[in-house]
C-alpha positions in Angstrom: 80.0 58.4 100.6 83.5 58.6 100.8 85.0 61.5 98.6 88.8 62.3 97.8 89.2 66.0 97.1 92.1 65.8 94.6 94.2 68.7 93.5 96.5 68.2 90.6 100.3 69.0 90.8 101.7 72.0 89.2 104.8 72.0 87.2 107.6 74.2 87.9 106.5 77.7 87.1 106.8 81.2 87.8 104.1 81.3 90.6 104.8 77.9 92.0 107.9 79.3 94.1 109.0 75.9 94.1 112.6 76.9 94.5 111.8 79.6 97.0 109.8 77.4 99.3 112.9 75.1 100.0 114.2 77.9 102.1 111.2 77.8 104.5 110.7 74.0 104.0 107.3 74.5 102.4 105.7 72.1 100.0 103.2 74.5 98.1 102.4 78.3 98.0 98.8 77.9 98.9 96.3 75.2 99.5 93.3 74.4 97.0 90.8 77.2 98.1 88.2 75.7 95.6 88.3 72.2 96.7 88.3 73.2 100.4 85.3 75.5 99.5 83.6 72.4 97.7 84.3 70.2 100.8 82.0 72.7 103.0 79.2 72.2 100.3 79.0 68.4 100.2 76.6 66.5 102.5 77.6 66.5 106.1 77.3 62.7 106.6 79.9 62.4 103.7 83.6 61.5 104.7 85.9 63.7 102.9 89.7 64.0 102.5 92.1 66.1 100.6 94.8 64.9 98.6 96.8 68.2 97.2 99.7 66.2 95.1 101.6 69.3 95.3 102.1 68.5 99.1 101.7 64.5 99.0 101.3 61.8 96.6 97.9 59.7 96.4 98.2 56.2 97.8 96.7 53.1 96.9 95.1 52.9 100.3 93.7 56.4 99.4 92.0 55.2 96.4 90.9 52.0 98.2 89.2 54.1 100.9 87.4 56.2 98.6 84.0 56.0 96.6 84.5 58.9 94.4 87.1 61.5 93.5 86.4 65.2 93.2 89.2 66.9 91.0 89.5 70.5 90.3 92.3 72.5 88.6 93.4 75.1 86.1 94.9 74.8 82.7 98.6 74.7 83.9 97.7 71.5 85.7 96.3 69.8 82.6 99.0 67.2 82.3 98.5 66.1 86.1 95.0 66.0 85.8 94.8 63.6 83.0 97.3 61.4 85.2 95.5 61.5 88.2 92.0 60.7 86.5 93.6 57.8 84.6 94.7 56.5 87.9 91.4 57.2 89.8 89.7 54.9 87.0 92.0 52.3 87.4 91.2 52.1 91.0 87.6 52.0 90.3 86.4 55.3 91.2 83.7 57.7 90.0 85.5 60.7 88.9 83.7 64.2 89.3 85.4 67.2 87.9 85.0 71.0 87.9 87.0 74.1 88.0 88.5 76.3 85.3 90.2 73.7 83.5 87.3 71.4 83.0 84.8 74.5 82.6 86.8 75.3 79.6 88.0 72.0 78.1 85.6 69.2 79.6 85.2 67.6 76.1 89.0 66.7 76.4 88.5 64.7 79.5 86.5 61.6 78.2 87.4 59.3 81.4 85.6 61.6 83.8 82.1 60.5 84.7 80.5 63.7 85.8 81.4 67.3 85.1 80.0 69.9 87.8 81.0 73.3 85.8 81.1 77.0 86.3 80.2 78.0 89.8 79.6 75.1 92.1 77.1 77.0 94.4 74.8 76.6 91.5 75.5 73.3 89.8 76.7 70.9 92.6 73.4 71.1 94.4 71.8 69.5 90.9 74.3 66.9 90.7 73.8 65.9 94.4 70.2 65.6 94.0 70.5 63.6 91.0 73.3 61.6 92.6 71.0 60.7 95.4 68.3 59.5 93.0 70.8 57.5 91.1 70.2 59.5 87.9 73.4 61.9 87.8 73.9 63.3 84.6 77.6 63.6 82.6 77.5 67.3 82.5 76.0 70.1 84.7 76.8 73.6 83.7 75.2 77.4 84.0 75.5 80.6 82.6 74.2 82.2 85.9 76.4 83.7 88.6 75.7 82.6 92.2 75.5 84.8 95.3 78.5 84.3 97.1 77.0 85.8 100.1 75.8 82.3 100.7 79.1 80.7 99.9 80.3 78.5 103.0 83.5 79.1 104.8 86.3 76.6 103.4 86.9 73.3 105.3 90.5 74.5 106.5 90.9 71.5 108.6 91.3 69.4 105.7 94.5 70.8 104.6 97.8 70.3 106.3 98.5 73.9 107.0 102.1 73.3 107.9 102.9 72.4 104.4 101.9 75.7 102.8 103.8 79.1 102.6 100.5 81.1 102.5 96.7 80.9 103.2 94.0 82.1 100.6 90.5 83.5 101.0 88.0 85.0 98.5 86.2 88.3 99.0 84.8 89.0 95.7 84.3 87.2 92.0 84.1 89.3 89.0 85.7 92.4 87.5 84.3 95.7 85.9 86.9 95.5 83.3 86.7 94.0 79.9 90.5 93.0 78.8 90.0 90.9 75.7 92.7 88.1 76.7 91.5 87.7 80.0 89.0 84.9 81.0 88.1 86.2 84.5 84.9 87.9 83.1 84.0 84.7 80.9 84.2 82.8 84.1 82.8 85.3 86.7 81.2 88.1 84.8 81.7 92.0 84.9 79.9 92.8 88.0 81.8 92.1 91.2 79.9 89.9 93.6 80.9 90.1 97.4 81.0 88.3 100.5 80.1 90.4 103.6 82.9 91.6 105.7 81.2 89.2 108.6 82.1 86.3 106.3 85.7 87.3 105.6 86.2 87.8 109.3 84.7 84.5 110.0 87.1 83.0 107.6 89.9 84.7 109.0 88.9 83.9 112.5 89.0 80.1 111.6 92.3 80.3 110.0 93.8 82.2 113.2 92.1 79.6 115.4 94.0 76.7 113.6 97.0 78.6 114.3 97.8 80.5 111.2 100.0 83.5 111.5 101.5 84.2 108.2 100.5 86.0 104.6 96.8 85.6 103.4 96.1 86.0 99.8 93.0 87.5 98.8 92.6 85.8 95.4 90.2 88.0 94.1 91.1 88.9 90.4 90.3 92.7 91.2 90.0 93.4 94.8 89.1 96.8 94.3 86.0 96.2 92.1 83.6 97.6 94.6 85.7 100.5 96.3 83.0 101.9 98.3 82.2 98.7 100.2 86.0 98.1 100.9 86.0 101.6 102.3 83.0 101.7 104.4 83.1 97.9 105.4 85.7 95.4 104.5 88.8 97.6 105.3 87.7 99.0 108.5 86.8 95.4 109.6 90.0 94.0 108.7 91.8 97.1 110.5 89.9 96.2 113.6 90.3 92.6 113.4 94.2 92.8 113.1 94.6 95.0 116.3 95.2 92.2 118.5 96.6 89.6 116.0 100.4 89.3 115.3 102.0 87.9 112.3 99.0 88.3 109.6 99.6 90.3 106.7 97.5 90.3 103.2 98.2 90.6 99.5 95.9 90.7 96.9 95.3 91.5 92.9 93.9 95.1 91.6 94.0 97.3 88.8 96.2 100.2 88.3 93.7 102.6 88.9 94.3 102.1 92.6 96.9 104.5 92.4 94.6 107.4 91.8 92.8 106.5 95.2 95.2 107.6 97.9 92.5 107.0 100.5 92.0 103.6 99.5 95.7 102.8 99.4 96.2 104.2 102.9 93.2 102.0 104.2 94.6 98.9 102.5 97.9 99.4 104.2 96.3 100.1 107.5 94.2 96.9 107.2 97.2 94.8 106.7 98.0 94.6 103.0 101.7 94.9 101.8 101.5 93.6 98.3 99.6 93.9 95.3 99.7 92.1 91.7 98.8 94.4 89.0 98.3 93.5 85.3 100.6 96.4 83.7 100.7 94.3 80.2 102.6 96.9 78.0 104.0 100.6 78.2 102.7 100.5 74.4 99.3 102.8 74.3 98.3 101.2 70.9 98.7 97.8 72.1 96.7 98.6 75.3 93.9 100.0 73.1 94.1 96.7 71.0 93.5 94.5 74.0 91.0 96.9 75.8 93.0 97.6 78.8 91.4 100.9 79.2 92.1 101.3 82.7 96.0 101.4 81.9 95.7 104.0 79.1 96.4 107.8 79.1 98.3 107.7 82.4 102.2 107.5 83.3 102.3 103.9 84.2 105.5 104.3 86.0 104.3 107.3 88.2 101.3 104.9 89.1 103.3 102.2 90.1 105.6 104.5 92.2 102.6 106.1 93.9 101.4 102.6 95.0 104.9 101.6 96.4 105.3 104.9 98.2 101.8 104.1 99.7 103.3 101.0 101.4 102.2 98.3 98.8 104.8 96.4 96.8 103.9 96.1 93.3 104.1 92.6 91.5 103.4 93.3 87.6 102.1 91.1 84.9 103.6 92.0 81.4 102.8 90.6 77.8 104.6 90.7 74.4 103.0 89.8 71.2 100.3 92.1 70.4 99.5 92.8 66.9 100.7 96.2 67.5 104.0 95.3 68.7 107.3 96.1 67.2 110.8 95.0 67.8 111.1 98.0 69.8 108.7 96.4 72.5 111.3 94.2 74.1 113.7 96.9 75.1 110.7 99.1 76.1 109.5 96.6 78.4 113.0 96.0 79.9 113.3 99.8 80.5 109.9 99.8 82.2 110.3 96.9 84.4 113.9 98.2 85.6 112.8 101.9 86.0 109.6 100.8 87.9 111.1 98.8 90.4 108.5 95.9 89.8 110.8 93.1 91.3 108.5 90.3 90.7 107.8 90.9 86.9 105.9 88.0 85.2 106.2 88.4 81.5 104.8 86.0 78.9 103.9 85.9 75.3 100.3 86.8 74.5 97.9 83.8 74.8 94.3 83.4 74.0 92.2 81.5 76.4 89.1 79.6 75.5 85.9 81.7 75.6 87.8 85.2 75.8 87.0 87.8 73.0 90.4 87.5 71.8 90.1 83.8 71.2 86.9 84.3 69.3 88.5 86.9 67.4 91.5 84.9 66.3 89.2 82.0 65.7 87.6 83.7 62.9 90.7 85.0 61.6 92.2 81.3 61.6 95.1 82.2 64.0 94.3 79.6 66.7 97.0 76.8 67.3 95.2 74.7 70.1 94.9 75.5 74.0 96.9 77.7 76.1 99.6 76.0 78.2 98.5 77.8 81.2 102.0 78.8 82.2 102.6 82.4 81.9 106.5 82.3 81.3 107.2 79.3 79.4 107.7 81.3 76.2 104.8 79.6 74.5 101.7 80.9 72.7 98.6 79.4 71.2 98.1 82.1 68.5 99.7 82.9 65.1 101.4 86.2 65.8 101.8 89.1 63.3 105.4 89.3 64.3 107.6 86.5 63.0 107.4 84.0 65.7 111.3 83.4 65.7 111.9 87.4 66.3 108.9 87.3 69.1 110.7 84.3 70.9 114.1 85.7 70.7 112.9 89.2 71.9 111.1 87.3 74.8 114.2 85.5 75.9 116.1 88.8 75.7 113.7 90.2 78.1 114.0 87.2 80.5 117.7 87.3 80.5 117.9 90.6 81.2 115.5 91.1 84.0 116.4 88.0 85.8 120.2 88.5 85.6 121.8 88.8 88.7 123.1 92.3 87.9 119.8 93.5 86.9 117.5 91.9 89.2 119.3 92.9 92.6 119.6 96.5 90.8 115.9 96.4 90.5 115.5 95.4 94.2 117.2 98.5 95.3 115.2 100.6 93.1 112.3 99.1 94.6 113.6 99.4 98.1 114.2 103.3 97.7 110.8 104.0 96.9 108.9 101.6 99.1 107.3 103.3 102.3 107.5 100.5 104.7 104.2 99.9 106.3 103.9 99.0 110.2 103.3 95.3 109.0 107.1 94.4 108.3 108.2 90.9 107.7 109.4 89.7 111.0 112.3 87.3 111.7 110.2 84.4 112.8 111.8 80.9 113.2 111.2 79.9 109.8 112.3 83.0 108.3 115.5 83.0 110.4 115.9 79.7 109.0 115.4 81.1 105.5 118.0 83.9 106.4 120.6 81.3 107.5 119.9 79.1 104.4 119.9 82.1 102.0 123.4 83.1 103.6 124.8 79.4 102.5 123.0 79.0 99.1 123.0 82.5 97.7 125.8 84.2 99.8 128.6 81.5 99.7 127.9 78.9 97.2 125.7 81.0 94.8 127.0 82.6 91.8 125.2 85.9 92.9 127.0 86.1 96.3 128.6 89.7 95.4 125.2 90.9 94.4 123.5 89.2 97.4 126.0 90.8 100.0 125.9 94.1 98.4 122.3 94.1 98.8 122.2 93.2 102.2 124.9 95.5 103.2 123.2 98.4 101.5 119.8 97.7 103.1 121.3 97.4 106.3 122.7 100.9 106.1 120.0 102.5 104.1 116.7 100.8 104.9 117.6 98.5 107.9 113.7 97.8 108.7 113.3 96.3 105.3 116.2 93.6 105.7 114.0 90.8 106.0 112.2 92.0 102.9 115.4 92.2 101.0 116.2 88.6 101.9 112.9 87.4 100.8 113.3 89.2 97.4 116.9 87.9 97.1 115.3 84.3 97.5 112.4 85.1 95.0 115.3 86.0 92.4 116.8 82.6 92.9 113.6 80.9 92.0 112.9 83.3 89.1 116.2 82.6 87.4 115.6 78.8 87.8 112.4 79.1 86.1 113.8 81.1 83.6 116.8 79.1 82.8 114.5 75.6 82.5 111.8 77.1 80.6 113.5 79.4 77.7 117.0 80.0 78.0 
């Protein structure tokens, strides 16, 4: 069997970093980890190729070579998925689909021959066994969760690593919290399931052996779900592994209660972490209670963010407007929070209800659903009938985005962050690609760009105040260029 592993294209979104990636001549932020892992689960005698449409186009020669296409993706890739499925069918290929998009919406894709849904560790073997017998069924799904300590390492060799800005690995699945708008627990459950530290180190060894020397993103939805194992096993192992490695640094996602554990933050920094994404959502206590974001309640959220920054971890934040409890004051409150906290990378979106979440089921009963989510966190759309007038909500949302990603306020926020940030030993070094990015940013942002006054002001300020953070300041300036591009194209 010859199998094409196909990853649909991402549109121009907040997390695509499409405009920033041009500064370092990369095509995509991350390789498709799910498909690379799936490739390791397929029979060894099969021939496999990866086609990531964010990196390269699929050719007629590719389609002629293959017997079947295995396609995975997320909801934001919905349109591209429909297009590539149609093309594969025109080329006479069997199409097998799985992943979050298809697990939630498989009934919307009538051209797919077989759906292998939920966790492939459980459903893929059933499909492969039936396929070998010639009796493969249309749909394979399960409500059980797999033991990921038996999950094989991804086939990194299938990916053209030179095309990506970062690599990604997974340590755990599941989250102990129960936010009602989040589909993580729907897909992966509440009990964090983990890989052993030996598995993680083996995956890192494989990446390092293939020449990778850059960022590695731990894709866990809540990396700190099992603090004890982190402290006693994984973080010490990561710290030891990095002793003789250069260029490797980590980032991940965590809940805000990370701020309550100084030891854990220190150990993460020692292990090589420099950035965490945290779901802040809202500074409004009633809205936090509404969405059951209990880990964020009854705390000074700005203080929590600054504690994490002072520990040596940059905080990227997620924010939401459109909760039932939101009033028109929420827009200025969100702006004030983002600016005062120094969260440079602030993803702000309207509340959406993914299929299967408690929010989705509640709004379905109330007759307040408007179809599927777009999957794009910052396109200014929602799939729910909000209690606030939609025009008022949309205008308030636009005001937030115009403010926080205006040149003046964005660069001011970068300085706020750099003042607080305790630079870890793992700083961004000026390797060749980043030297070129620095040169290009000088041209694009410092000479041609409308933000040239803010850009040079930031660089001179950093050079005199926090000189060791100059590469990071340049990186954040480039990020701001991307965020403004996305904001302008989406909602302004």
